[in-house]
C-alpha positions in Angstrom: 4.5 -11.2 1.8 7.5 -8.7 1.6 7.5 -5.4 3.4 7.4 -3.5 0.1 4.4 -5.4 -1.0 2.6 -4.9 2.3 3.4 -1.1 2.3 2.2 -0.9 -1.3 -1.1 -2.5 -0.3 -1.4 0.0 2.6 -1.1 3.0 0.2 -3.5 1.4 -2.3 -6.1 1.2 0.4 -5.3 4.6 1.9 -4.7 6.9 -0.9 -6.0 9.9 1.0 -3.4 9.4 3.8 -0.7 8.9 1.1 -1.5 12.2 -0.6 -1.5 13.9 2.8 2.0 12.6 3.6 3.1 13.5 0.1 2.0 17.1 0.6 3.9 17.2 3.9 7.0 15.9 2.1 6.7 18.1 -1.0 5.1 21.2 0.4 6.5 24.5 -0.8 9.7 22.9 -2.0 7.9 20.7 -4.4 5.8 23.6 -5.8 8.9 25.8 -6.3 10.7 23.0 -8.1 7.6 22.3 -10.2 7.2 26.0 -11.2 10.8 26.5 -12.1 11.0 23.4 -14.3 7.7 24.1 -16.0 8.5 27.7 -16.6 11.9 26.8 -18.2 10.2 24.1 -20.3 7.4 26.4 -21.3 9.8 29.1 -22.5 11.9 26.7 -24.4 8.8 25.2 -26.2 7.6 28.7 -27.0 10.9 29.8 -28.5 11.5 26.6 -30.5 8.1 26.2 -32.1 7.8 27.0 -35.8 5.3 29.8 -35.1 6.5 31.3 -31.8 3.8 31.3 -29.1 2.4 34.4 -27.6 2.3 35.2 -23.9 -1.1 33.6 -23.3 -0.2 30.4 -25.2 3.1 30.2 -23.3 1.3 30.5 -20.0 -1.1 27.8 -21.0 1.7 25.4 -21.9 3.5 26.2 -18.7 0.4 25.5 -16.6 -0.1 22.1 -18.3 3.5 21.2 -17.8 3.3 22.3 -14.1 0.3 20.2 -13.5 1.8 17.2 -15.2 5.0 17.4 -13.3 3.2 17.8 -10.0 1.0 14.8 -10.6 4.1 12.8 -11.5 5.8 13.9 -8.3 2.8 12.9 -6.3 2.6 9.4 -7.9 6.4 8.8 -7.4 6.1 10.0 -3.8 2.9 7.9 -3.0 4.2 4.7 -4.6 7.9 4.8 -3.7 9.2 7.6 -1.5 6.6 7.8 1.3 6.3 4.0 1.8 10.1 3.8 1.9 10.3 6.5 4.6 7.5 4.8 6.5 9.4 1.5 6.4 12.6 3.2 7.7 10.6 4.9 10.5 9.2 1.6 11.6 12.6 -0.1 11.6 14.0 2.7 13.7 11.2 2.3 16.3 11.9 -1.4 16.5 15.7 -0.9 16.6 15.4 1.6 19.5 13.3 -0.8 21.6 15.6 -3.7 20.7 18.6 -1.8 22.1 16.7 -1.5 25.3 15.9 -5.2 25.4 12.2 -4.4 25.1 9.3 -4.5 22.6 7.1 -1.5 21.8 4.2 -1.6 24.3 1.8 -1.2 21.3 3.2 -4.5 19.9 2.5 -6.3 23.2 -1.0 -4.8 23.3 -1.6 -6.0 19.7 -0.5 -9.5 20.6 -3.0 -9.4 23.5 -5.7 -8.1 21.3 -5.1 -10.9 18.8 -5.7 -13.5 21.6 -8.8 -11.7 22.7 -10.0 -11.5 19.1 -9.5 -15.2 18.5 -11.5 -16.0 21.6 -14.3 -13.5 20.6 -14.4 -14.8 17.0 -14.7 -18.4 18.2 -17.5 -17.4 20.6 -19.3 -15.7 17.7 -18.8 -18.7 15.5 -20.7 -20.9 18.0 -23.6 -18.5 18.6 -27.1 -19.9 18.1 -29.1 -17.3 20.1 -30.1 -14.3 18.0 -30.6 -12.3 21.3 -26.9 -12.5 22.0 -25.9 -11.6 18.5 -26.2 -7.8 18.9 -24.0 -7.8 22.0 -21.4 -9.9 20.2 -21.3 -7.5 17.3 -20.9 -4.6 19.7 -18.0 -6.4 21.4 -16.4 -7.0 18.0 -16.8 -3.3 17.2 -15.1 -2.2 20.4 -12.3 -4.7 19.8 -11.8 -3.4 16.2 -11.6 0.2 17.3 -9.1 -0.7 20.0 -6.9 -2.5 17.5 -7.0 0.5 15.1 -6.2 3.0 17.8 -3.3 0.8 19.1 -1.9 0.1 15.6 -2.2 3.8 14.7 0.4 4.6 17.3 2.9 2.5 15.4 1.8 3.3 11.8 -1.1 5.3 10.5 -0.6 3.6 7.1 -1.0 0.1 8.6 -4.0 1.3 10.7 -5.6 2.5 7.5 -4.9 -0.8 5.8 -6.4 -2.7 8.7 -9.5 -0.4 8.8 -10.4 -0.5 5.1 -11.4 -3.9 3.8 -11.6 -4.4 0.0 -12.3 -7.8 -1.5 -11.9 -10.7 0.9 -12.5 -14.5 0.7 -15.8 -15.6 2.1 -16.0 -18.5 4.5 -19.0 -20.8 5.1 -19.5 -20.9 8.8 -21.7 -23.5 10.5 -24.7 -22.6 12.5 -25.0 -19.1 11.1 -28.0 -17.3 12.6 -28.6 -14.8 9.7 -26.8 -12.9 7.0 -25.6 -10.2 9.4 -24.0 -12.9 11.5 -22.3 -14.4 8.5 -21.1 -11.0 7.4 -19.5 -10.1 10.7 -17.9 -13.5 11.0 -16.2 -13.0 7.7 -15.1 -9.5 8.5 -13.7 -10.7 11.8 -11.8 -13.5 10.1 -10.2 -11.0 7.7 -9.3 -8.6 10.5 -7.6 -11.4 12.4 -5.7 -12.4 9.3 -4.5 -8.8 8.8 -3.5 -8.5 12.4 -1.5 -11.6 12.0 0.2 -10.1 9.0 1.1 -6.9 10.9 2.5 -8.8 13.9 4.6 -11.0 11.7 6.0 -8.0 9.9 7.2 -6.5 13.2 8.5 -9.8 14.5 10.6 -10.1 11.3 12.1 -6.7 12.0 13.0 -7.5 15.6 
């Protein structure tokens, strides 16, 4: 999976964060550009219509154009600009550590968490005692929160993509205790898969 595809998936699953970053990037500058362009366009439309528009109609046209332009700017930023900036930021982080002959400590921590996760997943897959299930689910929850916190230090977008699960393939595990057990095993499987994807993306950059 390419970096652009992965970053596109991150924004698809984390639109709220994307809009927040878009606002930080556009801010007052984006509003000023929007107002100026829409005002000029509104005046031109008002002057060139067969029956020239009055002040209220011109203002209405200007507002509609302003909203349209701003929505377009947000879409362009969320889909193209912000992911591109995020990708450059991640490459810079890796490049700086590479110059020092080191890896980001968060990357090392994620690799350790992957190993712990595999062991915990395998333990859960072999569970047959319902009394131990609740503790295993709690251990998974702690592991999941630790991964999200660690990943968030590298990229909030990637942490959001890791956090929010959409559709995922379901696996038929043997010796499943109940539906809850099966559900958490499938979630754990998907989380490990996503953690693998994240680690591979960083290793490709280094």
